[in-house]
C-alpha positions in Angstrom: 31.4 130.6 140.2 33.2 131.8 137.1 31.1 134.0 134.7 31.6 134.9 131.1 32.6 138.4 132.0 35.5 136.9 134.0 36.8 135.3 130.9 37.0 138.6 129.0 33.6 138.6 127.2 32.2 142.1 126.7 28.9 143.3 128.4 26.9 143.2 125.2 27.6 139.6 124.5 27.1 138.7 128.2 23.7 140.4 128.2 22.7 138.5 125.0 23.7 135.2 126.6 21.7 136.0 129.7 18.6 136.6 127.5 19.0 133.0 126.4 19.4 131.8 130.0 23.2 131.1 129.7 25.2 132.5 132.5 27.8 129.9 133.6 30.4 128.6 131.1 31.2 124.9 130.6 34.6 123.5 131.2 35.8 123.7 127.5 34.7 127.4 127.5 36.5 128.2 130.7 39.7 126.6 129.4 39.8 127.9 125.9 38.1 131.4 125.8 40.9 133.3 127.7 43.6 132.3 125.3 41.5 132.6 122.2 40.3 136.1 123.1 44.0 137.2 123.5 44.7 136.1 119.9 46.7 132.9 120.6 46.4 129.9 118.3 44.4 127.2 120.2 44.3 123.4 119.6 41.5 122.0 121.6 40.4 118.3 122.0 36.9 118.0 123.3 34.1 115.6 122.7 31.0 116.5 120.7 28.3 118.2 122.9 30.7 119.7 125.4 29.9 123.3 124.4 32.5 123.9 121.7 30.4 126.2 119.6 30.4 129.0 122.2 34.0 128.1 123.1 35.3 129.3 119.7 32.2 131.5 118.9 32.4 134.0 121.7 36.1 134.9 121.2 35.4 135.1 117.4 32.5 137.5 117.9 34.6 139.6 120.3 37.6 139.9 118.0 36.0 140.0 114.5 36.6 143.2 112.5 34.0 144.8 110.2 34.1 143.5 106.7 33.7 144.9 103.2 31.7 143.4 100.4 32.8 139.9 99.3 35.6 139.9 101.9 34.8 138.2 105.2 37.2 138.7 108.1 36.5 135.5 110.0 36.0 132.0 108.7 34.6 128.8 110.3 35.1 125.6 108.4 32.8 122.6 109.1 32.4 119.2 107.6 28.6 119.0 107.1 25.7 121.3 106.2 23.9 120.4 109.4 26.8 121.5 111.5 27.1 124.7 109.6 23.4 125.5 110.2 23.7 124.6 113.8 26.7 127.0 114.3 24.8 129.8 112.6 21.7 129.3 114.8 23.9 129.7 117.9 26.0 132.7 116.7 23.4 134.8 114.8 21.4 136.0 117.9 24.7 136.9 119.6 26.1 138.6 116.5 23.0 140.7 116.0 23.5 142.1 119.5 26.9 143.6 118.5 26.1 144.5 114.8 27.9 141.6 113.1 26.6 139.6 110.2 26.9 135.8 110.0 26.4 133.8 106.8 26.6 130.0 106.1 27.5 128.6 102.7 27.3 124.9 101.7 26.2 122.8 98.8 22.8 121.4 97.9 21.1 124.8 97.9 20.8 127.7 95.5 23.7 130.1 95.0 21.4 133.1 94.9 21.1 133.9 98.7 24.7 133.1 99.3 25.9 135.4 96.5 23.6 138.1 97.7 24.9 137.8 101.3 28.5 138.0 100.2 27.7 141.0 98.1 26.1 142.8 101.0 29.2 142.1 103.2 29.5 139.5 106.0 32.0 139.4 108.8 31.7 135.7 109.9 31.4 133.1 107.2 30.5 129.5 108.2 31.4 127.3 105.3 31.8 123.7 104.0 35.0 123.4 102.0 33.5 122.3 98.7 31.0 125.1 98.3 33.5 127.7 99.6 36.1 126.7 96.9 33.4 126.8 94.3 32.4 130.4 95.3 36.1 131.4 95.3 36.5 130.0 91.7 33.4 132.1 90.7 35.2 135.2 92.2 32.3 135.6 94.6 34.6 136.4 97.5 38.2 136.6 98.6 39.8 135.4 101.9 42.8 137.6 101.9 41.3 139.6 104.8 40.2 136.6 106.8 42.5 136.9 109.9 40.6 134.4 112.2 40.1 130.8 111.1 38.3 128.1 113.1 38.4 124.4 112.1 35.5 122.6 113.8 35.3 118.8 113.9 38.7 118.6 112.2 38.9 114.9 112.7 35.6 114.5 110.9 36.8 116.5 108.0 39.9 114.3 107.8 37.6 111.2 107.7 35.6 112.7 104.9 38.7 113.5 102.8 38.5 117.3 103.2 42.1 117.8 104.4 43.5 118.8 101.0 40.8 121.5 100.3 41.1 122.7 103.9 44.8 123.2 103.4 44.1 125.2 100.1 41.6 127.4 101.9 43.9 128.1 104.9 46.7 129.2 102.5 44.3 131.7 100.8 43.7 133.5 104.1 45.7 136.3 105.7 49.3 135.4 106.6 48.9 137.1 110.0 46.0 134.9 111.1 44.8 133.3 114.3 44.0 129.6 113.7 41.8 127.7 116.2 41.2 124.0 115.9 38.6 121.9 117.7 38.5 118.2 117.3 37.4 115.0 119.2 40.9 113.5 118.5 44.3 114.9 117.7 46.0 112.2 115.7 47.1 111.5 112.1 46.1 114.2 109.7 44.8 116.5 112.4 48.3 116.5 114.0 49.7 117.5 110.6 47.4 120.5 110.3 48.4 121.6 113.8 52.1 121.3 113.0 51.9 123.0 109.6 49.4 125.8 110.1 49.4 126.7 113.8 51.9 129.0 115.5 52.9 127.8 119.0 49.3 126.7 119.8 47.9 126.4 123.3 46.9 122.8 123.6 43.7 122.2 125.7 42.3 118.7 126.4 38.8 118.4 127.9 37.0 115.1 128.8 38.0 111.7 127.6 40.1 111.2 124.5 37.4 109.2 122.8 33.6 109.1 123.0 32.8 107.8 126.5 30.8 104.6 126.6 30.7 104.3 130.3 27.4 106.1 130.8 25.7 104.0 128.1 23.9 100.7 128.5 24.6 98.4 125.6 22.3 95.7 124.4 22.9 93.3 121.5 19.7 91.6 120.7 19.2 88.6 118.4 16.4 89.8 116.1 15.4 88.3 112.8 15.2 90.8 109.9 11.4 90.6 109.6 11.0 91.3 113.3 13.2 94.4 113.5 10.3 96.9 112.8 8.2 95.5 115.6 11.0 95.5 118.1 12.0 99.1 117.1 8.5 100.3 117.7 8.4 98.7 121.2 11.8 100.2 122.1 10.9 103.8 121.1 7.5 103.7 122.7 9.2 102.8 126.0 12.4 104.9 125.6 10.9 108.1 124.2 13.1 110.3 122.0 15.4 108.1 120.0 17.6 107.9 116.9 17.5 104.9 114.6 20.4 104.3 112.3 20.0 102.5 108.9 22.7 101.7 106.3 20.9 103.0 103.2 18.6 105.8 102.2 16.0 103.3 100.9 16.2 101.6 104.3 15.5 104.9 106.1 12.5 105.6 103.9 11.1 102.1 104.3 11.4 102.2 108.0 9.7 105.6 108.2 6.7 104.2 106.4 6.6 101.2 108.7 6.7 103.2 111.9 4.2 105.7 110.7 1.8 102.8 110.0 2.3 101.9 113.7 1.3 105.4 114.7 4.9 106.5 115.7 5.8 110.1 114.9 9.2 109.9 113.0 11.1 111.9 110.4 13.9 110.8 108.1 17.3 112.4 107.3 19.8 111.2 104.7 21.9 112.4 101.8 19.1 112.0 99.3 17.1 114.9 100.8 17.8 118.5 99.8 18.9 121.0 102.4 15.5 122.4 103.1 14.1 119.0 103.7 17.0 118.1 106.0 16.7 121.4 107.9 12.9 120.8 108.3 13.6 117.2 109.6 16.2 118.4 112.2 13.9 121.3 113.3 11.0 118.9 113.8 13.1 116.5 115.9 14.9 119.1 118.0 11.7 121.0 118.8 9.9 117.8 119.9 7.3 117.7 117.0 8.5 114.2 116.3 9.8 111.5 118.6 12.1 109.5 116.4 14.8 110.5 113.9 15.7 107.8 111.3 19.1 108.5 109.8 22.0 107.2 107.9 25.5 108.0 109.2 25.2 111.5 107.9 23.7 112.4 111.3 26.1 110.4 113.5 28.3 113.3 114.3 28.0 117.1 114.5 24.3 117.1 115.5 23.7 118.3 119.0 20.2 117.5 120.2 19.5 117.3 123.9 17.4 114.6 125.6 18.1 111.6 123.3 17.4 108.5 125.4 18.1 105.7 123.0 20.2 104.9 119.9 19.1 101.9 117.8 21.5 100.3 115.3 18.9 99.0 112.9 21.7 98.1 110.6 25.3 97.5 111.9 27.8 100.4 111.8 30.9 100.1 109.6 33.4 99.7 112.4 34.0 100.4 116.1 34.6 104.0 115.5 31.3 104.4 113.8 29.6 102.6 116.7 31.0 105.1 119.1 30.0 108.1 117.0 26.4 106.7 116.7 26.2 106.0 120.4 27.6 109.5 121.1 24.2 111.0 120.3 23.0 109.8 123.7 24.5 109.9 127.2 25.7 113.5 126.7 26.7 116.1 129.3 26.9 113.4 132.0 23.5 111.9 131.4 22.9 108.2 130.8 21.6 106.6 127.7 20.9 103.3 125.9 22.4 101.7 122.7 20.5 98.8 121.2 21.9 96.8 118.3 20.0 94.3 116.3 22.1 91.2 115.6 20.6 88.8 113.0 22.4 85.5 112.6 24.4 86.8 109.6 25.7 89.8 111.5 27.1 88.1 114.6 30.6 88.0 113.3 30.5 91.7 112.4 29.3 92.7 115.9 31.9 90.5 117.5 34.6 92.5 115.7 32.9 95.8 116.6 32.9 94.9 120.3 36.5 94.0 120.1 37.4 97.4 118.5 35.3 99.3 121.0 36.7 97.4 124.0 33.4 95.9 125.3 32.1 92.4 125.7 28.4 91.7 125.7 26.4 88.5 125.0 23.9 88.3 122.1 20.6 87.8 123.8 16.9 87.7 122.9 15.0 91.1 123.1 14.0 92.2 126.6 12.0 95.4 126.4 11.3 95.3 130.1 15.0 96.1 131.0 14.8 99.5 129.2 14.3 102.7 131.2 10.8 104.1 130.6 10.8 107.8 129.5 7.7 109.9 128.9 7.5 112.0 125.8 4.9 114.5 124.7 4.7 115.7 121.1 4.8 119.5 120.6 2.2 120.8 118.4 3.4 122.5 115.1 4.1 126.2 115.1 1.5 128.5 113.6 2.0 128.9 109.9 4.3 125.8 109.7 3.3 123.8 106.7 5.9 121.0 107.0 3.5 118.6 108.8 0.7 119.4 106.3 3.0 118.6 103.4 4.1 115.3 104.9 0.5 114.3 105.6 -0.4 115.3 102.0 2.5 113.2 100.6 1.5 110.2 102.7 -2.1 110.4 101.7 -1.3 110.9 98.0 -2.0 107.3 97.0 -5.2 107.2 99.0 -6.4 110.4 97.4 -5.7 109.0 94.0 -7.8 106.0 94.7 -10.7 108.0 96.0 -10.5 110.3 93.0 -10.7 107.2 90.7 -13.8 106.1 92.6 -15.4 109.5 92.1 -14.7 109.2 88.3 -16.2 105.7 88.3 -19.4 106.8 90.0 -19.9 109.7 87.7 -19.5 107.4 84.7 -21.9 105.0 86.3 -24.5 107.7 86.7 -24.2 108.8 83.1 -24.2 105.3 81.5 -27.9 105.7 80.5 -27.2 109.1 78.9 -28.3 109.4 75.3 -24.7 110.5 74.5 -23.3 107.2 75.9 -20.7 108.6 78.3 -19.4 111.7 80.2 -18.5 115.0 78.7 -14.9 114.2 78.3 -15.7 111.3 76.0 -18.3 113.3 74.0 -15.8 116.1 73.4 -12.7 114.2 72.5 -12.6 110.6 73.1 -14.3 107.7 71.2 -15.0 109.2 67.7 -15.1 105.8 66.0 -17.6 104.6 68.5 -19.7 107.7 68.1 -19.8 107.2 64.3 -20.6 103.6 64.6 -23.6 104.4 66.8 -24.9 107.0 64.3 -24.5 104.5 61.4 -26.4 101.9 63.4 -29.2 104.3 64.1 -29.5 105.2 60.4 -29.7 101.6 59.5 -32.4 100.9 62.0 -34.4 103.8 60.7 -34.0 102.7 57.1 -35.1 99.2 58.0 -38.2 100.4 59.7 -39.1 102.6 56.8 -38.6 99.8 54.4 -40.9 97.6 56.5 -43.7 100.0 56.2 -43.3 100.6 52.5 -42.4 97.0 51.5 -45.5 96.7 49.3 -44.8 99.9 47.3 -41.1 99.2 46.8 -39.8 96.8 44.2 -38.1 93.6 45.4 -34.4 93.9 45.9 -33.7 90.7 43.9 -35.3 92.0 40.7 -32.8 91.9 37.8 -31.8 95.2 36.4 -32.1 95.9 32.7 -28.8 95.5 30.9 -27.4 98.4 29.0 -26.2 96.1 26.2 -28.5 94.8 23.4 -28.6 91.1 22.8 
């Protein structure tokens, strides 16, 4: 059995790995770490979920030099905020064991903590291209001392249109740099990066060239739009931990409300949430405090959560490539998984094209929940001091609380309707001034009429003519 120490990893890092229960490297780690730790450029093709983070992270930690303020010595570029946070969560405990600082920078959050971290000095910077260039324009850091660069999910960055800013960033780094690239595919723009910026790279290929769909069970069910929520609830109750993909943010939020009404613990994630909300959603799902993640395609790649049994295409993916990326959240590390797609009448042509692009052929059938594998799932109780669940419950009950509050107001008014003041305190103090004056005038008239009735005999008649001031 090959150990991390056999690959050239130092004892401090090996001990930190053992504390986390990690002792034996995966295939991609065995293949790439020896060359990376010697300083060679590495171009590695490996599927998502194969252990790439430690494959480039361990050599990076071993070779990173101490940094000065605003001048990191190692850089990891990632396409999404979620992936940047995931990499940080893996590397920070290991970096702490050897006295190295790790910082992530990405958009959608305040600059304050990022600027403070760069000012204090950080060795390894995990960054999304857009925010990194913004910080460079603000002169918050320089990359001239960055002599190790890692491009993670390079094909995803190409799909998102990040290749031009990535090239600008690479050219700002040290000329004598080590460039490591990890990607699920090595074609088109990724091949151009390899040719232009890597120096005699060691090419490593692990696993199939594309997302493997052999370990997945595919179902294409003819479901009418108004029945999709009910079928989704039945699927996740039987399958356990699942991801449901919707096309729009509004669709995600609507489905979340519908599933919560059916008593299913779920959490949404999409581009309309701020970073804290997205981090909270991923933390709840990955720790088992919620059973279902409802997402747009923002979560279709780069998120590595173990034990996902089922992927549901509530809305159809854009193309065959997107179908593979969505399905790649299940059947990871040699396990099996299920992909269920809802095919209303209007979407049959779209799914026929997607099947052709993917290279599969399945009939469109009516839903058959009984054919799905049954998986048990137990919700984990929230951590002590965690207010995320409390906040979500409070937001869901906001409308109900508003109604009950109105009821309380009504009952208090009802109790005071016989008050001599004719209403509650708020009205007496500042509300119906005209009504109050009217009531006073009416009471004065009533008193005058009663007095006039008593003294009618003593008073002169009202219709008596007055004396004229003019002489006739």
